[in-house]
VEXMARMI-626677 format. One record per residue: residue in one letter; chain; z, y, x of N, C-alpha, C in turn. Coordinates in pm, whole numbers. Layout:
! residues N
 residu chaine     nw     nv     nu    caw    cav    cau     cw     cv     cu
      a      A      Z      Y      X      Z      Y      X      Z      Y      X
...
***
This chain:
! residues 345
 residu chaine     nw     nv     nu    caw    cav    cau     cw     cv     cu
      m      A   -654  -8634  14348   -594  -8501  14337   -464  -8496  14419
      n      A   -441  -8383  14484   -319  -8363  14559   -206  -8323  14464
      e      A   -101  -8406  14459     10  -8380  14366    110  -8278  14423
      h      A     95  -8241  14549    187  -8147  14613    127  -8007  14611
      t      A    209  -7907  14584    162  -7769  14593    156  -7730  14741
      p      A     79  -7626  14773     77  -7579  14913    216  -7547  14965
      a      A    300  -7485  14882    436  -7451  14926    516  -7577  14959
      q      A    500  -7680  14876    571  -7807  14903    522  -7869  15033
      l      A    390  -7866  15054    335  -7923  15178    384  -7845  15300
      r      A    394  -7713  15287    445  -7634  15400    588  -7674  15434
      d      A    670  -7695  15331    809  -7738  15355    814  -7876  15421
      l      A    731  -7967  15370    729  -8103  15426    682  -8102  15571
      k      A    584  -8018  15602    537  -8006  15740    645  -7951  15831
      r      A    716  -7850  15782    818  -7785  15864    931  -7884  15899
      d      A    964  -7971  15804   1076  -8064  15825   1032  -8195  15891
      s      A    903  -8214  15907    853  -8343  15957    871  -8355  16108
      t      A    897  -8478  16152    907  -8505  16296    790  -8591  16343
      v      A    696  -8621  16254    582  -8705  16292    456  -8619  16303
      r      A    353  -8675  16363    227  -8603  16380    160  -8581  16244
      p      A     79  -8474  16233     11  -8446  16106    -65  -8565  16051
      y      A   -132  -8642  16137   -208  -8758  16092   -116  -8856  16019
      d      A      1  -8883  16080     95  -8980  16020    160  -8924  15894
      l      A    191  -8793  15894    249  -8731  15775    152  -8738  15658
      a      A     25  -8710  15684    -76  -8718  15578    -82  -8858  15519
      q      A    -75  -8960  15607    -75  -9099  15560     47  -9126  15471
      q      A    162  -9078  15514    286  -9101  15439    281  -9035  15300
      l      A    221  -8917  15294    220  -8840  15169    102  -8876  15079
      g      A      7  -8952  15133   -110  -8986  15054   -204  -8870  15031
      v      A   -206  -8776  15128   -298  -8662  15121   -388  -8666  15244
      s      A   -492  -8584  15241   -577  -8576  15360   -510  -8484  15462
      e      A   -546  -8504  15588   -491  -8419  15693   -536  -8274  15674
      a      A   -659  -8255  15624   -708  -8119  15599   -625  -8048  15493
      a      A   -577  -8122  15393   -492  -8061  15289   -364  -8006  15349
      l      A   -311  -8075  15451   -191  -8025  15519   -220  -7892  15588
      v      A   -337  -7884  15652   -374  -7760  15720   -397  -7649  15617
      e      A   -468  -7682  15510   -504  -7584  15408   -382  -7527  15336
      a      A   -272  -7600  15336   -150  -7550  15272   -103  -7420  15338
      d      A   -147  -7396  15461   -106  -7276  15534   -211  -7165  15530
      l      A   -308  -7175  15441   -401  -7063  15423   -320  -6937  15388
      g      A   -345  -6830  15464   -266  -6708  15442   -133  -6710  15514
      h      A    -98  -6821  15577     28  -6834  15652     -4  -6877  15795
      g      A   -103  -6815  15853   -143  -6847  15991   -273  -6923  16001
      v      A   -321  -6976  15888   -446  -7052  15888   -557  -6972  15820
      v      A   -674  -6969  15885   -793  -6903  15832   -902  -7007  15813
      r      A   -961  -7010  15693  -1075  -7100  15668  -1198  -7039  15735
      i      A  -1266  -7117  15820  -1380  -7064  15895  -1506  -7147  15874
      d      A  -1617  -7091  15917  -1749  -7154  15903  -1759  -7273  15999
      p      A  -1785  -7395  15947  -1796  -7512  16035  -1934  -7530  16098
      t      A  -2028  -7439  16070  -2164  -7454  16123  -2160  -7457  16275
      l      A  -2210  -7565  16334  -2198  -7585  16478  -2258  -7470  16558
      g      A  -2374  -7419  16512  -2442  -7313  16586  -2361  -7185  16597
      r      A  -2265  -7166  16508  -2174  -7051  16516  -2040  -7090  16580
      l      A  -1991  -7209  16542  -1856  -7247  16582  -1846  -7280  16732
      i      A  -1937  -7359  16784  -1924  -7403  16923  -1937  -7285  17021
      p      A  -2034  -7193  17005  -2035  -7077  17094  -1906  -6994  17087
      a      A  -1846  -6987  16968  -1720  -6913  16955  -1607  -6984  17030
      i      A  -1609  -7118  17030  -1508  -7194  17106  -1535  -7181  17256
      t      A  -1663  -7181  17294  -1698  -7162  17436  -1637  -7033  17489
      a      A  -1642  -6926  17407  -1590  -6796  17449  -1439  -6798  17474
      l      A  -1369  -6899  17420  -1225  -6909  17440  -1190  -6947  17583
      g      A  -1288  -7001  17658  -1260  -7050  17792  -1196  -7187  17787
      e      A  -1099  -7210  17874  -1040  -7343  17886   -954  -7377  17765
      v      A   -982  -7492  17705   -907  -7544  17591   -885  -7694  17610
      m      A   -812  -7754  17518   -801  -7901  17516   -879  -7952  17395
      a      A   -980  -8035  17421  -1065  -8091  17316  -1013  -8228  17277
      l      A   -992  -8249  17147   -932  -8374  17098  -1021  -8435  16990
      t      A  -1053  -8561  17009  -1128  -8637  16909  -1055  -8769  16888
      r      A  -1051  -8816  16763   -976  -8938  16737  -1043  -9021  16627
      n      A  -1008  -9147  16626  -1028  -9231  16509   -892  -9290  16475
      r      A   -888  -9385  16386   -759  -9439  16341   -678  -9499  16455
      s      A   -747  -9548  16557   -681  -9629  16659   -681  -9569  16799
      c      A   -751  -9458  16820   -765  -9406  16955   -781  -9255  16953
      v      A   -717  -9189  17050   -725  -9043  17065   -767  -9013  17208
      i      A   -868  -8925  17223   -907  -8878  17356   -883  -8728  17363
      e      A   -827  -8684  17476   -797  -8542  17497   -851  -8502  17634
      k      A   -937  -8400  17634   -996  -8353  17760   -974  -8203  17773
      i      A   -934  -8158  17890   -919  -8015  17916  -1045  -7965  17986
      g      A  -1097  -7852  17938  -1217  -7794  17997  -1273  -7685  17908
      t      A  -1399  -7649  17934  -1467  -7544  17858  -1591  -7604  17793
      y      A  -1621  -7560  17671  -1737  -7609  17597  -1863  -7540  17652
      n      A  -1930  -7605  17746  -2049  -7547  17808  -2174  -7624  17772
      d      A  -2289  -7565  17800  -2420  -7629  17785  -2435  -7691  17645
      f      A  -2422  -7605  17544  -2432  -7649  17404  -2578  -7658  17361
      h      A  -2614  -7768  17298  -2748  -7790  17242  -2733  -7818  17094
      d      A  -2783  -7729  17010  -2771  -7745  16866  -2881  -7836  16814
      g      A  -2863  -7889  16693  -2965  -7973  16630  -2926  -8003  16488
      d      A  -3025  -8030  16403  -2997  -8057  16262  -2924  -8189  16242
      h      A  -2965  -8290  16317  -2903  -8423  16302  -2789  -8442  16402
      a      A  -2811  -8399  16525  -2710  -8418  16629  -2711  -8297  16722
      a      A  -2592  -8264  16773  -2577  -8156  16869  -2492  -8209  16983
      m      A  -2485  -8135  17092  -2407  -8185  17206  -2359  -8071  17295
      t      A  -2248  -8097  17366  -2209  -8018  17481  -2216  -8113  17600
      l      A  -2264  -8063  17714  -2293  -8153  17825  -2216  -8118  17952
      d      A  -2104  -8050  17936  -2020  -8019  18051  -1958  -8148  18106
      h      A  -1926  -8150  18235  -1866  -8269  18296  -1735  -8306  18226
      e      A  -1657  -8203  18186  -1527  -8233  18124  -1537  -8243  17972
      i      A  -1595  -8143  17907  -1611  -8148  17761  -1752  -8197  17730
      d      A  -1763  -8327  17713  -1893  -8395  17694  -1888  -8460  17556
      m      A  -1965  -8403  17461  -1952  -8449  17322  -2088  -8463  17255
      r      A  -2092  -8555  17157  -2206  -8568  17066  -2153  -8538  16926
      m      A  -2216  -8445  16856  -2164  -8399  16726  -2270  -8418  16618
      f      A  -2227  -8459  16500  -2317  -8488  16389  -2283  -8394  16275
      p      A  -2363  -8285  16260  -2326  -8170  16178  -2292  -8201  16033
      r      A  -2354  -8303  15974  -2331  -8325  15830  -2185  -8363  15801
      h      A  -2112  -8405  15904  -1971  -8441  15883  -1877  -8324  15912
      w      A  -1930  -8213  15965  -1846  -8096  15993  -1843  -8009  15868
      v      A  -1751  -8041  15775  -1754  -7984  15641  -1647  -7875  15621
      h      A  -1526  -7899  15670  -1416  -7804  15654  -1365  -7766  15793
      a      A  -1346  -7636  15818  -1295  -7593  15948  -1193  -7481  15930
      y      A  -1096  -7479  16021   -986  -7383  16012   -948  -7335  16152
      a      A   -908  -7209  16160   -846  -7156  16282   -697  -7141  16249
      a      A   -614  -7218  16318   -472  -7230  16282   -382  -7172  16390
      e      A   -283  -7096  16346   -177  -7046  16433    -43  -7087  16374
      s      A     46  -7135  16458    181  -7169  16411    278  -7149  16527
      e      A    403  -7126  16490    506  -7108  16592    573  -7241  16623
      g      A    578  -7274  16751    643  -7397  16794    752  -7367  16895
      k      A    819  -7472  16942    927  -7455  17040    876  -7388  17167
      d      A    749  -7413  17199    692  -7359  17322    606  -7236  17297
      g      A    631  -7165  17186    555  -7044  17158    450  -7066  17050
      t      A    354  -6975  17045    250  -6981  16941    145  -7087  16977
      r      A    119  -7175  16883     14  -7277  16900   -110  -7233  16824
      r      A   -224  -7242  16889   -350  -7199  16828   -451  -7312  16842
      s      A   -524  -7337  16733   -624  -7445  16739   -734  -7423  16637
      v      A   -852  -7475  16670   -962  -7489  16575   -961  -7634  16530
      q      A   -963  -7658  16398   -956  -7795  16347  -1069  -7817  16247
      v      A  -1143  -7925  16266  -1259  -7955  16182  -1240  -8090  16114
      f      A  -1279  -8096  15985  -1258  -8216  15904  -1386  -8250  15827
      d      A  -1395  -8376  15783  -1510  -8418  15705  -1486  -8391  15556
      a      A  -1579  -8436  15472  -1571  -8406  15329  -1445  -8464  15265
      a      A  -1393  -8574  15322  -1272  -8637  15269  -1144  -8577  15329
      g      A  -1161  -8480  15419  -1044  -8418  15482   -992  -8496  15601
      g      A  -1072  -8590  15652  -1035  -8664  15773  -1073  -8584  15897
      a      A   -988  -8591  16000  -1011  -8512  16121  -1136  -8558  16195
      i      A  -1221  -8460  16230  -1341  -8484  16308  -1320  -8441  16453
      h      A  -1266  -8319  16471  -1248  -8269  16607  -1151  -8151  16605
      k      A  -1078  -8134  16715   -985  -8022  16728   -996  -7964  16868
      a      A   -983  -7832  16877   -978  -7763  17006   -848  -7684  17010
      h      A   -760  -7719  17103   -630  -7653  17115   -634  -7554  17230
      l      A   -596  -7429  17202   -596  -7328  17307   -484  -7355  17407
      r      A   -507  -7307  17531   -410  -7321  17638   -365  -7183  17686
      e      A   -273  -7183  17782   -217  -7056  17831   -327  -6963  17882
      t      A   -431  -7021  17939   -537  -6940  18001   -650  -6904  17904
      s      A   -645  -6952  17779   -752  -6924  17683   -758  -6774  17652
      d      A   -877  -6728  17617   -902  -6586  17592   -858  -6549  17449
      l      A   -748  -6475  17437   -693  -6443  17305   -776  -6338  17231
      a      A   -848  -6255  17305   -939  -6160  17239  -1053  -6238  17172
      a      A  -1103  -6340  17241  -1208  -6425  17183  -1155  -6502  17062
      w      A  -1028  -6540  17068   -963  -6609  16955   -959  -6518  16832
      d      A   -920  -6393  16855   -915  -6297  16743  -1055  -6276  16684
      r      A  -1156  -6269  16772  -1294  -6253  16724  -1337  -6373  16641
      l      A  -1303  -6493  16689  -1339  -6616  16616  -1279  -6613  16476
      r      A  -1151  -6578  16465  -1083  -6577  16336  -1142  -6472  16241
      t      A  -1191  -6365  16297  -1249  -6258  16215  -1395  -6288  16180
      d      A  -1474  -6319  16284  -1620  -6332  16265  -1658  -6457  16185
      l      A  -1581  -6565  16198  -1617  -6691  16132  -1542  -6711  16000
      a      A  -1453  -6618  15965  -1376  -6634  15841  -1469  -6638  15720
      l      A  -1445  -6733  15630  -1522  -6744  15506  -1461  -6654  15398
      p      A  -1541  -6615  15299  -1489  -6523  15196  -1368  -6578  15121
      d      A  -1368  -6707  15089  -1260  -6767  15011  -1147  -6814  15104
      q      A  -1035  -6744  15100   -920  -6781  15182   -801  -6826  15096
      e      A   -828  -6858  14969   -716  -6889  14879   -726  -7024  14810
      s      A   -843  -7059  14756   -851  -7180  14673   -837  -7306  14759
      q      A   -785  -7411  14699   -770  -7538  14767   -899  -7620  14752
      s      A   -941  -7683  14859  -1066  -7760  14857  -1050  -7887  14775
      e      A  -1160  -7931  14717  -1165  -8062  14653  -1219  -8162  14755
      f      A  -1134  -8247  14807  -1176  -8344  14907  -1228  -8471  14840
      t      A  -1331  -8530  14896  -1388  -8651  14839  -1302  -8772  14877
      q      A  -1330  -8885  14815  -1264  -9010  14852  -1314  -9054  14989
      r      A  -1225  -9109  15069  -1265  -9158  15200  -1357  -9280  15184
      t      A  -1462  -9284  15262  -1555  -9397  15259  -1486  -9521  15313
      e      A  -1500  -9631  15243  -1440  -9756  15289  -1516  -9810  15410
      p      A  -1446  -9873  15505  -1514  -9930  15621  -1621 -10031  15580
      e      A  -1729 -10034  15654  -1843 -10118  15620  -1821 -10265  15656
      g      A  -1743 -10289  15762  -1729 -10427  15810  -1856 -10471  15881
      a      A  -1857 -10593  15928  -1974 -10645  16000  -2086 -10676  15902
      k      A  -2205 -10622  15927  -2323 -10654  15846  -2409 -10753  15924
      i      A  -2423 -10871  15868  -2489 -10982  15939  -2611 -11028  15862
      a      A  -2719 -11054  15936  -2839 -11114  15876  -2879 -11231  15966
      e      A  -2820 -11348  15937  -2842 -11466  16021  -2990 -11502  16031
      d      A  -3065 -11479  15921  -3206 -11519  15922  -3290 -11433  16015
      r      A  -3233 -11322  16064  -3308 -11237  16157  -3255 -11249  16300
      a      A  -3176 -11353  16326  -3113 -11370  16458  -3217 -11378  16569
      d      A  -3322 -11457  16549  -3424 -11473  16654  -3495 -11341  16682
      t      A  -3528 -11269  16575  -3594 -11139  16592  -3503 -11043  16667
      l      A  -3376 -11044  16634  -3280 -10957  16702  -3280 -10986  16852
      r      A  -3267 -11114  16888  -3260 -11149  17031  -3391 -11115  17103
      e      A  -3505 -11144  17037  -3635 -11118  17099  -3655 -10969  17127
      e      A  -3616 -10886  17030  -3638 -10742  17047  -3530 -10677  17133
      w      A  -3412 -10735  17132  -3301 -10684  17215  -3343 -10684  17363
      v      A  -3396 -10797  17410  -3427 -10807  17554  -3545 -10720  17595
      k      A  -3618 -10665  17497  -3732 -10576  17528  -3693 -10429  17531
      m      A  -3565 -10398  17499  -3524 -10258  17494  -3536 -10192  17631
      t      A  -3569 -10063  17630  -3577  -9986  17755  -3476  -9872  17757
      d      A  -3402  -9855  17647  -3305  -9746  17636  -3197  -9788  17536
      t      A  -3070  -9758  17566  -2961  -9801  17477  -2973  -9741  17338
      h      A  -3036  -9623  17326  -3047  -9559  17195  -3139  -9635  17099
      q      A  -3220  -9725  17154  -3308  -9806  17069  -3229  -9910  16989
      f      A  -3106  -9937  17033  -3027 -10043  16970  -2997 -10011  16823
      n      A  -2952  -9888  16797  -2917  -9851  16659  -3037  -9862  16566
      t      A  -3152  -9819  16614  -3275  -9829  16534  -3307  -9975  16504
      l      A  -3294 -10058  16605  -3324 -10201  16591  -3233 -10266  16486
      v      A  -3103 -10246  16498  -3012 -10316  16406  -3025 -10262  16263
      r      A  -3052 -10133  16249  -3073 -10078  16114  -3195 -10140  16049
      r      A  -3301 -10153  16128  -3426 -10211  16074  -3403 -10355  16030
      l      A  -3315 -10426  16099  -3287 -10566  16067  -3174 -10581  15965
      k      A  -3134 -10466  15905  -3030 -10466  15800  -2896 -10520  15851
      m      A  -2864 -10485  15977  -2734 -10519  16035  -2669 -10391  16083
      n      A  -2548 -10404  16140  -2485 -10294  16210  -2439 -10345  16347
      r      A  -2374 -10258  16421  -2339 -10291  16560  -2260 -10422  16570
      l      A  -2149 -10432  16496  -2064 -10550  16507  -2135 -10674  16455
      g      A  -2207 -10660  16345  -2282 -10774  16292  -2383 -10826  16392
      a      A  -2452 -10734  16460  -2553 -10774  16559  -2488 -10848  16676
      y      A  -2370 -10802  16719  -2304 -10871  16830  -2266 -11013  16791
      r      A  -2217 -11029  16670  -2178 -11164  16625  -2299 -11255  16614
      v      A  -2411 -11200  16571  -2532 -11282  16554  -2597 -11314  16688
      a      A  -2605 -11214  16776  -2677 -11233  16903  -2608 -11333  16994
      g      A  -2476 -11319  17006  -2401 -11410  17092  -2435 -11395  17240
      a      A  -2370 -11478  17323  -2393 -11475  17468  -2535 -11521  17498
      p      A  -2595 -11469  17606  -2539 -11378  17707  -2550 -11230  17670
      l      A  -2612 -11198  17556  -2631 -11058  17519  -2499 -10994  17477
      a      A  -2420 -11068  17401  -2290 -11018  17356  -2189 -11132  17364
      r      A  -2094 -11119  17454  -1992 -11222  17474  -1860 -11171  17420
      r      A  -1798 -11249  17330  -1672 -11205  17272  -1558 -11226  17370
      l      A  -1473 -11124  17383  -1357 -11130  17470  -1230 -11136  17385
      t      A  -1118 -11166  17449   -990 -11165  17378   -940 -11021  17369
      p      A   -853 -10991  17271   -794 -10856  17266   -719 -10818  17394
      e      A   -667 -10919  17465   -595 -10891  17591   -687 -10833  17697
      a      A   -818 -10843  17675   -913 -10785  17770   -900 -10633  17779
      v      A   -850 -10570  17672   -844 -10423  17671   -741 -10369  17771
      p      A   -612 -10410  17764   -520 -10361  17868   -563 -10403  18008
      l      A   -621 -10522  18021   -672 -10565  18151   -781 -10472  18202
      l      A   -870 -10432  18111   -978 -10341  18147   -922 -10210  18203
      l      A   -826 -10150  18130   -769 -10023  18175   -703 -10039  18313
      d      A   -629 -10147  18330   -562 -10170  18459   -664 -10186  18572
      r      A   -770 -10262  18545   -867 -10289  18652   -950 -10166  18686
      v      A   -978 -10084  18587  -1048  -9958  18615   -961  -9871  18706
      q      A   -830  -9865  18675   -740  -9787  18760   -733  -9845  18901
      e      A   -712  -9976  18910   -694 -10039  19041   -818 -10030  19129
      s      A   -935 -10042  19067  -1060 -10046  19143  -1114  -9908  19179
      g      A  -1068  -9806  19107  -1127  -9673  19126  -1267  -9663  19069
      q      A  -1302  -9759  18984  -1436  -9764  18925  -1458  -9644  18832
      g      A  -1572  -9577  18847  -1607  -9469  18756  -1664  -9525  18627
      v      A  -1615  -9476  18513  -1660  -9526  18384  -1698  -9409  18292
      m      A  -1770  -9444  18187  -1794  -9351  18076  -1724  -9413  17955
      f      A  -1619  -9344  17908  -1536  -9397  17800  -1559  -9313  17676
      f      A  -1612  -9376  17571  -1653  -9307  17448  -1550  -9332  17338
      v      A  -1498  -9225  17277  -1409  -9236  17163  -1463  -9144  17054
      g      A  -1472  -9194  16931  -1527  -9107  16829  -1503  -9152  16688
      n      A  -1564  -9077  16599  -1564  -9105  16456  -1704  -9073  16406
      a      A  -1723  -9069  16275  -1858  -9049  16222  -1917  -8914  16261
      g      A  -1830  -8814  16286  -1879  -8679  16310  -1880  -8631  16452
      c      A  -1808  -8701  16540  -1797  -8654  16679  -1763  -8769  16773
      i      A  -1830  -8771  16887  -1800  -8866  16994  -1768  -8784  17118
      e      A  -1652  -8812  17177  -1612  -8742  17300  -1609  -8843  17414
      i      A  -1655  -8801  17531  -1677  -8893  17642  -1599  -8848  17766
      h      A  -1528  -8941  17826  -1467  -8919  17957  -1552  -8988  18062
      s      A  -1598  -8914  18160  -1672  -8972  18272  -1589  -8957  18398
      g      A  -1549  -9069  18456  -1467  -9063  18576  -1377  -9184  18589
      t      A  -1270  -9167  18663  -1178  -9277  18690  -1052  -9263  18604
      f      A   -965  -9363  18612   -831  -9358  18551   -730  -9358  18667
      h      A   -629  -9271  18659   -530  -9265  18767   -392  -9311  18724
      n      A   -359  -9293  18596   -221  -9316  18553   -218  -9389  18419
      v      A   -236  -9522  18424   -233  -9604  18302    -88  -9638  18270
      k      A    -44  -9602  18148     97  -9619  18109    107  -9679  17970
      p      A    134  -9809  17956    162  -9865  17824    299  -9817  17774
      m      A    306  -9782  17643    433  -9744  17582    437  -9802  17441
      g      A    516  -9907  17420    518  -9974  17291    378 -10024  17258
      p      A    329  -9997  17135    195 -10046  17100     83  -9962  17164
      w      A    119  -9849  17224     18  -9757  17279    -18  -9793  17422
      l      A   -149  -9794  17449   -201  -9801  17586   -248  -9660  17620
      n      A   -190  -9601  17722   -217  -9461  17753   -278  -9444  17891
      v      A   -364  -9345  17905   -404  -9294  18035   -356  -9149  18036
      l      A   -268  -9116  18131   -206  -8984  18134   -246  -8914  18264
      d      A   -371  -8872  18271   -422  -8803  18388   -412  -8652  18369
      e      A   -435  -8578  18476   -408  -8434  18474   -488  -8359  18368
      r      A   -616  -8388  18356   -700  -8315  18259   -765  -8409  18157
      f      A   -711  -8530  18149   -763  -8631  18057   -649  -8721  18011
      n      A   -631  -8731  17881   -535  -8825  17823   -607  -8915  17723
      l      A   -565  -9042  17722   -616  -9138  17625   -495  -9207  17563
      h      A   -496  -9221  17430   -389  -9291  17358   -454  -9394  17266
      l      A   -433  -9521  17297   -503  -9630  17229   -403  -9728  17171
      r      A   -414  -9756  17042   -327  -9855  16978   -377  -9995  17011
      g      A   -313 -10057  17110   -355 -10190  17150   -342 -10292  17038
      d      A   -243 -10270  16949   -220 -10364  16840   -325 -10351  16729
      h      A   -410 -10250  16734   -518 -10237  16636   -645 -10313  16677
      v      A   -649 -10357  16802   -771 -10422  16853   -782 -10563  16796
      a      A   -888 -10586  16718   -908 -10718  16656  -1022 -10796  16721
      e      A  -1127 -10726  16763  -1241 -10790  16829  -1284 -10707  16948
      v      A  -1318 -10775  17056  -1369 -10708  17176  -1496 -10780  17220
      w      A  -1598 -10702  17257  -1726 -10760  17298  -1771 -10702  17431
      l      A  -1822 -10791  17516  -1889 -10751  17640  -2038 -10755  17611
      v      A  -2102 -10639  17617  -2239 -10625  17567  -2332 -10585  17680
      d      A  -2449 -10649  17686  -2547 -10624  17792  -2678 -10579  17727
      k      A  -2713 -10451  17746  -2838 -10398  17691  -2931 -10359  17806
      p      A  -3057 -10405  17803  -3149 -10368  17911  -3197 -10224  17897
      t      A  -3213 -10155  18009  -3274 -10022  18010  -3369 -10013  18130
      k      A  -3448  -9907  18132  -3539  -9886  18246  -3463  -9875  18378
      r      A  -3338  -9826  18370  -3261  -9804  18492  -3172  -9923  18527
      g      A  -3190 -10036  18455  -3107 -10153  18479  -3016 -10179  18359
      p      A  -2936 -10286  18365  -2852 -10323  18251  -2746 -10217  18220
      a      A  -2727 -10188  18092  -2617 -10104  18046  -2511 -10199  17990
      i      A  -2405 -10221  18066  -2303 -10319  18030  -2180 -10246  17979
      s      A  -2135 -10283  17859  -2022 -10214  17797  -1918 -10311  17746
      v      A  -1794 -10263  17741  -1685 -10332  17670  -1658 -10248  17545
      e      A  -1659 -10313  17428  -1647 -10240  17301  -1541 -10307  17214
      a      A  -1451 -10226  17160  -1340 -10278  17080  -1353 -10233  16935
      f      A  -1315 -10323  16844  -1322 -10297  16699  -1188 -10330  16636
      d      A  -1157 -10262  16525  -1032 -10291  16454  -1054 -10400  16349
      e      A   -951 -10429  16273   -957 -10539  16176  -1057 -10512  16063
      h      A  -1094 -10385  16044  -1191 -10350  15940  -1335 -10348  15994
      g      A  -1350 -10381  16121  -1483 -10379  16182  -1527 -10241  16229
      e      A  -1433 -10147  16236  -1467 -10012  16282  -1454 -10003  16434
      l      A  -1549  -9932  16494  -1550  -9917  16639  -1433  -9830  16685
      i      A  -1358  -9879  16784  -1246  -9803  16841  -1291  -9727  16965
      f      A  -1358  -9797  17057  -1410  -9731  17177  -1522  -9814  17238
      q      A  -1598  -9750  17326  -1696  -9816  17412  -1669  -9771  17555
      c      A  -1679  -9861  17650  -1661  -9826  17790  -1776  -9882  17871
      f      A  -1852  -9794  17936  -1965  -9831  18022  -1930  -9799  18168
      g      A  -1996  -9867  18259  -1987  -9826  18399  -2066  -9697  18418
      m      A  -2017  -9611  18506  -2088  -9486  18534  -2222  -9517  18599
      r      A  -2323  -9437  18564  -2457  -9459  18618  -2460  -9429  18768
      p      A  -2547  -9499  18843  -2552  -9481  18989  -2577  -9336  19030
      e      A  -2665  -9265  18956  -2696  -9126  18994  -2577  -9032  18974
      k      A  -2475  -9081  18899  -2352  -9002  18880  -2242  -9050  18974
      g      A  -2277  -9142  19064  -2177  -9193  19157  -2115  -9325  19118
      g      A  -2173  -9391  19016  -2120  -9518  18970  -2160  -9635  19059
      d      A  -2096  -9747  19038  -2120  -9869  19115  -2152  -9983  19017
      p      A  -2281  -9998  18978  -2317 -10098  18877  -2274 -10240  18912
      e      A  -2289 -10278  19039  -2251 -10414  19078  -2100 -10434  19066
      g      A  -2025 -10334  19109  -1879 -10341  19098  -1834 -10348  18953
      w      A  -1902 -10271  18866  -1868 -10271  18724  -1900 -10407  18662
      a      A  -2016 -10462  18693  -2055 -10593  18637  -1955 -10700  18678
      k      A  -1910 -10693  18803  -1813 -10792  18853  -1677 -10774  18784
      l      A  -1637 -10648  18766  -1507 -10619  18703  -1502 -10675  18562
      v      A  -1605 -10650  18482  -1600 -10693  18341  -1630 -10842  18325
      a      A  -1703 -10901  18421  -1734 -11044  18414  -1607 -11127  18418
      g      A  -1502 -11074  18480  -1376 -11148  18492  -1282 -11130  18375
      l      A  -1323 -11054  18273  -1235 -11038  18156  -1236 -11165  18072
      p      A  -1123 -11198  18009  -1111 -11328  17941  -1196 -11339  17814
      s      A  -1265 -11451  17802  -1349 -11477  17685  -1265 -11529  17569
      h      A  -1315 -11498  17448  -1260 -11553  17325  -1331 -11687  17302
      e      A  -1258 -11796  17314  -1324 -11927  17320  -1356 -11989  17185
      v      A  -1297 -11934  17077  -1322 -11995  16946  -1470 -11978  16911
      s      A  -1530 -12083  16855  -1673 -12076  16821  -1695 -11968  16716
      q      A  -1807 -11897  16731  -1836 -11784  16642  -1890 -11833  16509
***
């Protein structure tokens, strides 16, 4: 139960100098509860149904799309184009706003307006059942304000007053390992023809992604040191290598396809500060890194994947596919030189 009244939360937000995510952590409330405190004060509760919400965001034109997990934030500027709805998964396939969305986690949504130092800030914010952030779309100077007004009116839900009952956050699963199925895992891994077959395979073997990597071992999954992550960002920038960088949570995965131009470490944060793409990664959260090789019909899909101390995925980075202008040989060479974690598994 939230021990703070909406009025108290509004006061705490107004006086806070930290980001909403950090303030929610400090107060022991969900981030959605902070947003909901402003119902009737610039915030409208809206329908989170993807088939209604995403077309309404598309109509806004250019926005900044933000997806995060505990350790990494990706921000892309663009328009939500080429939307494909689905019961289990949906997607936008624009070059800039490229996302995979899982509707069952899109539970609470709000259209928020607030006054800031730089004028009125407007955003669509979506949260899961526990009130954890799934995805946000922040309007920009060029966004269509008539479309914004329509979104706030057309998607508004009848109840604009009561406070939501948020569920308990699901505890991280950690690595699920089935040593007795190691041989089966390796035998079936090398027969894969598509990366999407991997999730099906590990579920059937009662494992998960991290557990499977630990069990399979080299050459299918080679453990790297945490220092491989800043090295990876630097080498991608230096080489001009095109990559597909995936950042997500249970409800949304956002993808950057392209190069890195401006890698800037700041304290614990590893940042990419490019014109229409920003990445903010807590390097100190990286506990395990794996170099993973999955066979596909189009050749090996080689990725660098980082996990936190709880076994939760922070990011995945693949080389861009050749038909998109990628250089598979260059990518394989770049990641082959990343430092291995030498301790026996």
